[in-house]
mmCIF file of the N, C-alpha and C atoms, coordinates in Angstrom:
data_MODEL
# 
_entry.id   MODEL 
# 
loop_
_atom_site.group_PDB 
_atom_site.id 
_atom_site.type_symbol 
_atom_site.label_atom_id 
_atom_site.label_alt_id 
_atom_site.label_comp_id 
_atom_site.label_asym_id 
_atom_site.label_entity_id 
_atom_site.label_seq_id 
_atom_site.pdbx_PDB_ins_code 
_atom_site.Cartn_x 
_atom_site.Cartn_y 
_atom_site.Cartn_z 
_atom_site.occupancy 
_atom_site.B_iso_or_equiv 
_atom_site.pdbx_formal_charge 
_atom_site.auth_seq_id 
_atom_site.auth_comp_id 
_atom_site.auth_asym_id 
_atom_site.auth_atom_id 
_atom_site.pdbx_PDB_model_num 
ATOM 1   N N  . MET A 1 1  ? 4.010   12.889  13.412  1.00 0.00 ? 1  MET A N  1 
ATOM 2   C CA . MET A 1 1  ? 3.047   11.649  12.380  1.00 0.00 ? 1  MET A CA 1 
ATOM 3   C C  . MET A 1 1  ? 4.144   11.198  11.670  1.00 0.00 ? 1  MET A C  1 
ATOM 4   N N  . GLY A 1 2  ? 4.060   10.051  11.360  1.00 0.00 ? 2  GLY A N  1 
ATOM 5   C CA . GLY A 1 2  ? 5.179   9.300   10.537  1.00 0.00 ? 2  GLY A CA 1 
ATOM 6   C C  . GLY A 1 2  ? 4.381   8.232   9.901   1.00 0.00 ? 2  GLY A C  1 
ATOM 7   N N  . VAL A 1 3  ? 4.881   8.037   8.758   1.00 0.00 ? 3  VAL A N  1 
ATOM 8   C CA . VAL A 1 3  ? 4.294   6.834   7.680   1.00 0.00 ? 3  VAL A CA 1 
ATOM 9   C C  . VAL A 1 3  ? 5.693   5.825   7.327   1.00 0.00 ? 3  VAL A C  1 
ATOM 10  N N  . PHE A 1 4  ? 5.395   4.742   7.539   1.00 0.00 ? 4  PHE A N  1 
ATOM 11  C CA . PHE A 1 4  ? 6.486   3.940   7.016   1.00 0.00 ? 4  PHE A CA 1 
ATOM 12  C C  . PHE A 1 4  ? 5.939   2.726   6.165   1.00 0.00 ? 4  PHE A C  1 
ATOM 13  N N  . ILE A 1 5  ? 6.455   2.559   5.016   1.00 0.00 ? 5  ILE A N  1 
ATOM 14  C CA . ILE A 1 5  ? 6.113   1.608   4.241   1.00 0.00 ? 5  ILE A CA 1 
ATOM 15  C C  . ILE A 1 5  ? 7.233   0.650   3.867   1.00 0.00 ? 5  ILE A C  1 
ATOM 16  N N  . SER A 1 6  ? 6.700   -0.783  3.975   1.00 0.00 ? 6  SER A N  1 
ATOM 17  C CA . SER A 1 6  ? 7.438   -1.798  3.541   1.00 0.00 ? 6  SER A CA 1 
ATOM 18  C C  . SER A 1 6  ? 6.523   -2.989  2.911   1.00 0.00 ? 6  SER A C  1 
ATOM 19  N N  . LEU A 1 7  ? 7.315   -3.143  1.632   1.00 0.00 ? 7  LEU A N  1 
ATOM 20  C CA . LEU A 1 7  ? 6.438   -3.991  0.940   1.00 0.00 ? 7  LEU A CA 1 
ATOM 21  C C  . LEU A 1 7  ? 6.285   -5.359  1.632   1.00 0.00 ? 7  LEU A C  1 
ATOM 22  N N  . THR A 1 8  ? 7.361   -5.862  2.564   1.00 0.00 ? 8  THR A N  1 
ATOM 23  C CA . THR A 1 8  ? 7.358   -7.234  2.938   1.00 0.00 ? 8  THR A CA 1 
ATOM 24  C C  . THR A 1 8  ? 6.869   -7.064  4.183   1.00 0.00 ? 8  THR A C  1 
ATOM 25  N N  . GLY A 1 9  ? 6.234   -6.298  4.917   1.00 0.00 ? 9  GLY A N  1 
ATOM 26  C CA . GLY A 1 9  ? 5.793   -6.374  6.016   1.00 0.00 ? 9  GLY A CA 1 
ATOM 27  C C  . GLY A 1 9  ? 6.193   -5.844  7.193   1.00 0.00 ? 9  GLY A C  1 
ATOM 28  N N  . PHE A 1 10 ? 6.231   -6.017  8.246   1.00 0.00 ? 10 PHE A N  1 
ATOM 29  C CA . PHE A 1 10 ? 7.026   -5.410  9.693   1.00 0.00 ? 10 PHE A CA 1 
ATOM 30  C C  . PHE A 1 10 ? 6.830   -6.393  10.773  1.00 0.00 ? 10 PHE A C  1 
ATOM 31  N N  . THR A 1 11 ? 8.019   -6.204  11.655  1.00 0.00 ? 11 THR A N  1 
ATOM 32  C CA . THR A 1 11 ? 8.322   -7.301  12.649  1.00 0.00 ? 11 THR A CA 1 
ATOM 33  C C  . THR A 1 11 ? 7.334   -7.156  13.932  1.00 0.00 ? 11 THR A C  1 
ATOM 34  N N  . ARG A 1 12 ? 6.868   -7.985  14.596  1.00 0.00 ? 12 ARG A N  1 
ATOM 35  C CA . ARG A 1 12 ? 5.912   -7.498  15.837  1.00 0.00 ? 12 ARG A CA 1 
ATOM 36  C C  . ARG A 1 12 ? 6.659   -6.397  16.745  1.00 0.00 ? 12 ARG A C  1 
ATOM 37  N N  . ASP A 1 13 ? 7.891   -6.475  16.930  1.00 0.00 ? 13 ASP A N  1 
ATOM 38  C CA . ASP A 1 13 ? 8.630   -5.470  17.592  1.00 0.00 ? 13 ASP A CA 1 
ATOM 39  C C  . ASP A 1 13 ? 8.071   -3.919  16.850  1.00 0.00 ? 13 ASP A C  1 
ATOM 40  N N  . ALA A 1 14 ? 8.577   -3.757  15.258  1.00 0.00 ? 14 ALA A N  1 
ATOM 41  C CA . ALA A 1 14 ? 8.111   -2.846  14.885  1.00 0.00 ? 14 ALA A CA 1 
ATOM 42  C C  . ALA A 1 14 ? 6.523   -2.452  15.039  1.00 0.00 ? 14 ALA A C  1 
ATOM 43  N N  . GLU A 1 15 ? 5.547   -3.341  14.975  1.00 0.00 ? 15 GLU A N  1 
ATOM 44  C CA . GLU A 1 15 ? 4.378   -2.946  15.083  1.00 0.00 ? 15 GLU A CA 1 
ATOM 45  C C  . GLU A 1 15 ? 3.743   -2.543  16.282  1.00 0.00 ? 15 GLU A C  1 
ATOM 46  N N  . GLU A 1 16 ? 4.540   -3.092  17.409  1.00 0.00 ? 16 GLU A N  1 
ATOM 47  C CA . GLU A 1 16 ? 4.291   -2.690  19.103  1.00 0.00 ? 16 GLU A CA 1 
ATOM 48  C C  . GLU A 1 16 ? 4.889   -1.383  19.246  1.00 0.00 ? 16 GLU A C  1 
ATOM 49  N N  . LEU A 1 17 ? 6.261   -0.895  18.599  1.00 0.00 ? 17 LEU A N  1 
ATOM 50  C CA . LEU A 1 17 ? 6.841   0.336   18.650  1.00 0.00 ? 17 LEU A CA 1 
ATOM 51  C C  . LEU A 1 17 ? 6.028   1.481   18.314  1.00 0.00 ? 17 LEU A C  1 
ATOM 52  N N  . ALA A 1 18 ? 5.271   1.011   17.102  1.00 0.00 ? 18 ALA A N  1 
ATOM 53  C CA . ALA A 1 18 ? 4.334   1.895   16.444  1.00 0.00 ? 18 ALA A CA 1 
ATOM 54  C C  . ALA A 1 18 ? 2.853   2.367   17.102  1.00 0.00 ? 18 ALA A C  1 
ATOM 55  N N  . ARG A 1 19 ? 2.790   1.421   17.918  1.00 0.00 ? 19 ARG A N  1 
ATOM 56  C CA . ARG A 1 19 ? 1.369   1.355   18.717  1.00 0.00 ? 19 ARG A CA 1 
ATOM 57  C C  . ARG A 1 19 ? 1.606   2.038   19.834  1.00 0.00 ? 19 ARG A C  1 
ATOM 58  N N  . ARG A 1 20 ? 2.870   2.019   20.485  1.00 0.00 ? 20 ARG A N  1 
ATOM 59  C CA . ARG A 1 20 ? 3.372   2.704   21.706  1.00 0.00 ? 20 ARG A CA 1 
ATOM 60  C C  . ARG A 1 20 ? 3.673   4.185   21.465  1.00 0.00 ? 20 ARG A C  1 
ATOM 61  N N  . ALA A 1 21 ? 3.976   4.650   20.241  1.00 0.00 ? 21 ALA A N  1 
ATOM 62  C CA . ALA A 1 21 ? 4.762   5.794   20.378  1.00 0.00 ? 21 ALA A CA 1 
ATOM 63  C C  . ALA A 1 21 ? 3.974   6.843   20.396  1.00 0.00 ? 21 ALA A C  1 
ATOM 64  N N  . SER A 1 22 ? 4.454   8.108   21.017  1.00 0.00 ? 22 SER A N  1 
ATOM 65  C CA . SER A 1 22 ? 3.885   9.228   21.593  1.00 0.00 ? 22 SER A CA 1 
ATOM 66  C C  . SER A 1 22 ? 3.341   10.048  20.406  1.00 0.00 ? 22 SER A C  1 
ATOM 67  N N  . ARG A 1 23 ? 3.732   9.798   19.281  1.00 0.00 ? 23 ARG A N  1 
ATOM 68  C CA . ARG A 1 23 ? 3.141   10.248  18.183  1.00 0.00 ? 23 ARG A CA 1 
ATOM 69  C C  . ARG A 1 23 ? 2.692   9.208   17.004  1.00 0.00 ? 23 ARG A C  1 
ATOM 70  N N  . ARG A 1 24 ? 1.657   9.678   16.251  1.00 0.00 ? 24 ARG A N  1 
ATOM 71  C CA . ARG A 1 24 ? 0.860   8.627   15.605  1.00 0.00 ? 24 ARG A CA 1 
ATOM 72  C C  . ARG A 1 24 ? 1.843   8.147   14.414  1.00 0.00 ? 24 ARG A C  1 
ATOM 73  N N  . ILE A 1 25 ? 2.132   6.947   14.354  1.00 0.00 ? 25 ILE A N  1 
ATOM 74  C CA . ILE A 1 25 ? 2.963   6.156   13.214  1.00 0.00 ? 25 ILE A CA 1 
ATOM 75  C C  . ILE A 1 25 ? 2.037   5.141   12.571  1.00 0.00 ? 25 ILE A C  1 
ATOM 76  N N  . THR A 1 26 ? 2.190   5.348   11.240  1.00 0.00 ? 26 THR A N  1 
ATOM 77  C CA . THR A 1 26 ? 1.151   4.449   10.653  1.00 0.00 ? 26 THR A CA 1 
ATOM 78  C C  . THR A 1 26 ? 2.341   3.642   9.679   1.00 0.00 ? 26 THR A C  1 
ATOM 79  N N  . LEU A 1 27 ? 2.023   2.336   9.827   1.00 0.00 ? 27 LEU A N  1 
ATOM 80  C CA . LEU A 1 27 ? 2.637   1.185   9.278   1.00 0.00 ? 27 LEU A CA 1 
ATOM 81  C C  . LEU A 1 27 ? 1.874   0.752   8.001   1.00 0.00 ? 27 LEU A C  1 
ATOM 82  N N  . ILE A 1 28 ? 2.467   0.772   6.826   1.00 0.00 ? 28 ILE A N  1 
ATOM 83  C CA . ILE A 1 28 ? 2.022   0.239   5.529   1.00 0.00 ? 28 ILE A CA 1 
ATOM 84  C C  . ILE A 1 28 ? 2.604   -0.788  4.674   1.00 0.00 ? 28 ILE A C  1 
ATOM 85  N N  . ASP A 1 29 ? 2.137   -1.924  4.772   1.00 0.00 ? 29 ASP A N  1 
ATOM 86  C CA . ASP A 1 29 ? 2.683   -3.081  4.234   1.00 0.00 ? 29 ASP A CA 1 
ATOM 87  C C  . ASP A 1 29 ? 2.291   -3.285  2.639   1.00 0.00 ? 29 ASP A C  1 
ATOM 88  N N  . GLY A 1 30 ? 2.822   -3.895  2.010   1.00 0.00 ? 30 GLY A N  1 
ATOM 89  C CA . GLY A 1 30 ? 2.736   -4.182  0.533   1.00 0.00 ? 30 GLY A CA 1 
ATOM 90  C C  . GLY A 1 30 ? 1.390   -4.246  -0.061  1.00 0.00 ? 30 GLY A C  1 
ATOM 91  N N  . ASP A 1 31 ? 0.334   -4.946  0.568   1.00 0.00 ? 31 ASP A N  1 
ATOM 92  C CA . ASP A 1 31 ? -0.845  -5.062  0.207   1.00 0.00 ? 31 ASP A CA 1 
ATOM 93  C C  . ASP A 1 31 ? -1.547  -3.651  0.215   1.00 0.00 ? 31 ASP A C  1 
ATOM 94  N N  . ALA A 1 32 ? -1.402  -3.157  1.712   1.00 0.00 ? 32 ALA A N  1 
ATOM 95  C CA . ALA A 1 32 ? -2.062  -1.893  1.913   1.00 0.00 ? 32 ALA A CA 1 
ATOM 96  C C  . ALA A 1 32 ? -1.657  -0.931  0.836   1.00 0.00 ? 32 ALA A C  1 
ATOM 97  N N  . PHE A 1 33 ? -0.461  -0.867  0.868   1.00 0.00 ? 33 PHE A N  1 
ATOM 98  C CA . PHE A 1 33 ? -0.168  0.048   -0.343  1.00 0.00 ? 33 PHE A CA 1 
ATOM 99  C C  . PHE A 1 33 ? -0.667  -0.068  -1.590  1.00 0.00 ? 33 PHE A C  1 
ATOM 100 N N  . LEU A 1 34 ? -0.532  -1.114  -2.038  1.00 0.00 ? 34 LEU A N  1 
ATOM 101 C CA . LEU A 1 34 ? -1.560  -1.453  -3.681  1.00 0.00 ? 34 LEU A CA 1 
ATOM 102 C C  . LEU A 1 34 ? -2.928  -1.349  -3.396  1.00 0.00 ? 34 LEU A C  1 
ATOM 103 N N  . ASP A 1 35 ? -3.677  -1.452  -2.389  1.00 0.00 ? 35 ASP A N  1 
ATOM 104 C CA . ASP A 1 35 ? -4.860  -1.017  -2.133  1.00 0.00 ? 35 ASP A CA 1 
ATOM 105 C C  . ASP A 1 35 ? -5.020  0.293   -2.434  1.00 0.00 ? 35 ASP A C  1 
ATOM 106 N N  . LEU A 1 36 ? -4.197  1.099   -1.545  1.00 0.00 ? 36 LEU A N  1 
ATOM 107 C CA . LEU A 1 36 ? -4.395  2.572   -1.947  1.00 0.00 ? 36 LEU A CA 1 
ATOM 108 C C  . LEU A 1 36 ? -4.038  3.143   -3.131  1.00 0.00 ? 36 LEU A C  1 
ATOM 109 N N  . TRP A 1 37 ? -2.885  2.704   -3.571  1.00 0.00 ? 37 TRP A N  1 
ATOM 110 C CA . TRP A 1 37 ? -2.280  3.110   -5.001  1.00 0.00 ? 37 TRP A CA 1 
ATOM 111 C C  . TRP A 1 37 ? -3.809  2.870   -5.919  1.00 0.00 ? 37 TRP A C  1 
ATOM 112 N N  . VAL A 1 38 ? -4.270  1.705   -6.068  1.00 0.00 ? 38 VAL A N  1 
ATOM 113 C CA . VAL A 1 38 ? -5.619  1.669   -6.776  1.00 0.00 ? 38 VAL A CA 1 
ATOM 114 C C  . VAL A 1 38 ? -6.605  2.530   -6.706  1.00 0.00 ? 38 VAL A C  1 
ATOM 115 N N  . GLU A 1 39 ? -6.678  2.854   -5.430  1.00 0.00 ? 39 GLU A N  1 
ATOM 116 C CA . GLU A 1 39 ? -8.111  3.489   -4.813  1.00 0.00 ? 39 GLU A CA 1 
ATOM 117 C C  . GLU A 1 39 ? -7.841  4.867   -5.461  1.00 0.00 ? 39 GLU A C  1 
ATOM 118 N N  . HIS A 1 40 ? -6.780  5.309   -5.149  1.00 0.00 ? 40 HIS A N  1 
ATOM 119 C CA . HIS A 1 40 ? -6.446  6.830   -5.575  1.00 0.00 ? 40 HIS A CA 1 
ATOM 120 C C  . HIS A 1 40 ? -5.743  7.013   -7.074  1.00 0.00 ? 40 HIS A C  1 
ATOM 121 N N  . TYR A 1 41 ? -5.690  6.062   -7.698  1.00 0.00 ? 41 TYR A N  1 
ATOM 122 C CA . TYR A 1 41 ? -4.823  6.253   -8.871  1.00 0.00 ? 41 TYR A CA 1 
ATOM 123 C C  . TYR A 1 41 ? -5.288  7.154   -9.639  1.00 0.00 ? 41 TYR A C  1 
ATOM 124 N N  . PRO A 1 42 ? -7.047  7.400   -9.968  1.00 0.00 ? 42 PRO A N  1 
ATOM 125 C CA . PRO A 1 42 ? -7.280  8.448   -10.701 1.00 0.00 ? 42 PRO A CA 1 
ATOM 126 C C  . PRO A 1 42 ? -6.871  9.940   -10.479 1.00 0.00 ? 42 PRO A C  1 
ATOM 127 N N  . GLN A 1 43 ? -6.713  9.894   -9.369  1.00 0.00 ? 43 GLN A N  1 
ATOM 128 C CA . GLN A 1 43 ? -6.248  11.211  -8.651  1.00 0.00 ? 43 GLN A CA 1 
ATOM 129 C C  . GLN A 1 43 ? -4.530  11.519  -8.934  1.00 0.00 ? 43 GLN A C  1 
ATOM 130 N N  . ILE A 1 44 ? -3.876  10.508  -9.475  1.00 0.00 ? 44 ILE A N  1 
ATOM 131 C CA . ILE A 1 44 ? -2.283  10.602  -9.306  1.00 0.00 ? 44 ILE A CA 1 
ATOM 132 C C  . ILE A 1 44 ? -2.092  11.385  -10.818 1.00 0.00 ? 44 ILE A C  1 
ATOM 133 N N  . ASP A 1 45 ? -1.375  12.057  -10.756 1.00 0.00 ? 45 ASP A N  1 
ATOM 134 C CA . ASP A 1 45 ? -0.726  12.760  -11.955 1.00 0.00 ? 45 ASP A CA 1 
ATOM 135 C C  . ASP A 1 45 ? 0.058   11.865  -12.838 1.00 0.00 ? 45 ASP A C  1 
ATOM 136 N N  . GLU A 1 46 ? 0.022   12.165  -14.104 1.00 0.00 ? 46 GLU A N  1 
ATOM 137 C CA . GLU A 1 46 ? 0.733   11.338  -15.204 1.00 0.00 ? 46 GLU A CA 1 
ATOM 138 C C  . GLU A 1 46 ? 2.145   10.956  -14.721 1.00 0.00 ? 46 GLU A C  1 
ATOM 139 N N  . GLU A 1 47 ? 2.930   11.950  -14.098 1.00 0.00 ? 47 GLU A N  1 
ATOM 140 C CA . GLU A 1 47 ? 4.224   11.620  -13.616 1.00 0.00 ? 47 GLU A CA 1 
ATOM 141 C C  . GLU A 1 47 ? 4.205   10.467  -12.717 1.00 0.00 ? 47 GLU A C  1 
ATOM 142 N N  . GLY A 1 48 ? 3.632   10.343  -11.721 1.00 0.00 ? 48 GLY A N  1 
ATOM 143 C CA . GLY A 1 48 ? 3.228   9.399   -10.429 1.00 0.00 ? 48 GLY A CA 1 
ATOM 144 C C  . GLY A 1 48 ? 2.910   8.306   -11.402 1.00 0.00 ? 48 GLY A C  1 
ATOM 145 N N  . ARG A 1 49 ? 1.897   8.133   -11.937 1.00 0.00 ? 49 ARG A N  1 
ATOM 146 C CA . ARG A 1 49 ? 1.469   7.142   -12.793 1.00 0.00 ? 49 ARG A CA 1 
ATOM 147 C C  . ARG A 1 49 ? 2.534   6.256   -13.571 1.00 0.00 ? 49 ARG A C  1 
ATOM 148 N N  . LYS A 1 50 ? 3.492   7.196   -13.880 1.00 0.00 ? 50 LYS A N  1 
ATOM 149 C CA . LYS A 1 50 ? 4.466   6.016   -14.775 1.00 0.00 ? 50 LYS A CA 1 
ATOM 150 C C  . LYS A 1 50 ? 5.247   5.358   -13.850 1.00 0.00 ? 50 LYS A C  1 
ATOM 151 N N  . LEU A 1 51 ? 5.394   5.717   -12.565 1.00 0.00 ? 51 LEU A N  1 
ATOM 152 C CA . LEU A 1 51 ? 6.186   5.083   -11.573 1.00 0.00 ? 51 LEU A CA 1 
ATOM 153 C C  . LEU A 1 51 ? 5.775   3.901   -11.134 1.00 0.00 ? 51 LEU A C  1 
ATOM 154 N N  . LEU A 1 52 ? 4.579   3.621   -11.204 1.00 0.00 ? 52 LEU A N  1 
ATOM 155 C CA . LEU A 1 52 ? 3.728   2.151   -10.776 1.00 0.00 ? 52 LEU A CA 1 
ATOM 156 C C  . LEU A 1 52 ? 2.270   2.373   -11.875 1.00 0.00 ? 52 LEU A C  1 
ATOM 157 N N  . PRO A 1 53 ? 2.555   1.927   -13.040 1.00 0.00 ? 53 PRO A N  1 
ATOM 158 C CA . PRO A 1 53 ? 1.396   2.011   -13.784 1.00 0.00 ? 53 PRO A CA 1 
ATOM 159 C C  . PRO A 1 53 ? 0.687   0.623   -13.604 1.00 0.00 ? 53 PRO A C  1 
ATOM 160 N N  . ILE A 1 54 ? -0.784  0.959   -13.523 1.00 0.00 ? 54 ILE A N  1 
ATOM 161 C CA . ILE A 1 54 ? -1.890  -0.174  -13.388 1.00 0.00 ? 54 ILE A CA 1 
ATOM 162 C C  . ILE A 1 54 ? -2.398  -0.322  -14.603 1.00 0.00 ? 54 ILE A C  1 
ATOM 163 N N  . LYS A 1 55 ? -2.431  -1.674  -15.208 1.00 0.00 ? 55 LYS A N  1 
ATOM 164 C CA . LYS A 1 55 ? -3.232  -2.136  -16.295 1.00 0.00 ? 55 LYS A CA 1 
ATOM 165 C C  . LYS A 1 55 ? -3.994  -3.306  -15.955 1.00 0.00 ? 55 LYS A C  1 
ATOM 166 N N  . ARG A 1 56 ? -5.405  -3.020  -16.483 1.00 0.00 ? 56 ARG A N  1 
ATOM 167 C CA . ARG A 1 56 ? -6.496  -4.280  -16.321 1.00 0.00 ? 56 ARG A CA 1 
ATOM 168 C C  . ARG A 1 56 ? -6.125  -5.308  -17.085 1.00 0.00 ? 56 ARG A C  1 
ATOM 169 N N  . VAL A 1 57 ? -6.405  -6.284  -16.412 1.00 0.00 ? 57 VAL A N  1 
ATOM 170 C CA . VAL A 1 57 ? -6.056  -7.816  -16.981 1.00 0.00 ? 57 VAL A CA 1 
ATOM 171 C C  . VAL A 1 57 ? -7.128  -8.522  -16.859 1.00 0.00 ? 57 VAL A C  1 
ATOM 172 N N  . SER A 1 58 ? -7.704  -9.059  -18.023 1.00 0.00 ? 58 SER A N  1 
ATOM 173 C CA . SER A 1 58 ? -9.023  -10.077 -18.010 1.00 0.00 ? 58 SER A CA 1 
ATOM 174 C C  . SER A 1 58 ? -8.708  -11.173 -18.151 1.00 0.00 ? 58 SER A C  1 
ATOM 175 N N  . PHE A 1 59 ? -9.464  -12.160 -17.569 1.00 0.00 ? 59 PHE A N  1 
ATOM 176 C CA . PHE A 1 59 ? -9.130  -13.624 -17.566 1.00 0.00 ? 59 PHE A CA 1 
ATOM 177 C C  . PHE A 1 59 ? -10.725 -14.470 -17.540 1.00 0.00 ? 59 PHE A C  1 
ATOM 178 N N  . LEU A 1 60 ? -10.621 -15.576 -17.945 1.00 0.00 ? 60 LEU A N  1 
ATOM 179 C CA . LEU A 1 60 ? -11.914 -16.484 -18.139 1.00 0.00 ? 60 LEU A CA 1 
ATOM 180 C C  . LEU A 1 60 ? -11.849 -17.341 -16.969 1.00 0.00 ? 60 LEU A C  1 
ATOM 181 N N  . ASP A 1 61 ? -12.957 -17.147 -16.316 1.00 0.00 ? 61 ASP A N  1 
ATOM 182 C CA . ASP A 1 61 ? -13.199 -18.391 -15.189 1.00 0.00 ? 61 ASP A CA 1 
ATOM 183 C C  . ASP A 1 61 ? -14.211 -19.234 -15.465 1.00 0.00 ? 61 ASP A C  1 
ATOM 184 N N  . ILE A 1 62 ? -13.454 -20.656 -16.019 1.00 0.00 ? 62 ILE A N  1 
ATOM 185 C CA . ILE A 1 62 ? -14.218 -21.516 -16.540 1.00 0.00 ? 62 ILE A CA 1 
ATOM 186 C C  . ILE A 1 62 ? -14.864 -22.265 -15.456 1.00 0.00 ? 62 ILE A C  1 
ATOM 187 N N  . GLU A 1 63 ? -14.814 -22.154 -14.393 1.00 0.00 ? 63 GLU A N  1 
ATOM 188 C CA . GLU A 1 63 ? -15.914 -22.857 -13.085 1.00 0.00 ? 63 GLU A CA 1 
ATOM 189 C C  . GLU A 1 63 ? -16.701 -21.898 -12.688 1.00 0.00 ? 63 GLU A C  1 
ATOM 190 N N  . ALA A 1 64 ? -17.003 -20.718 -13.269 1.00 0.00 ? 64 ALA A N  1 
ATOM 191 C CA . ALA A 1 64 ? -18.224 -19.695 -12.747 1.00 0.00 ? 64 ALA A CA 1 
ATOM 192 C C  . ALA A 1 64 ? -19.679 -20.249 -13.582 1.00 0.00 ? 64 ALA A C  1 
# 
């Protein structure tokens, strides 16, 4: 089993290779990585949170 993370995504060749691999290979792009980080942020220890802190940002939607 393997996990590859690329913030810029993967080529079609890399995606095909991961699909055909005899062992499971998971490819995580930047969007998926951030989704996972936000989802699991409450369970990450303080040292880990310092690596990629999340701050809430509020804004006013004047068209709503």
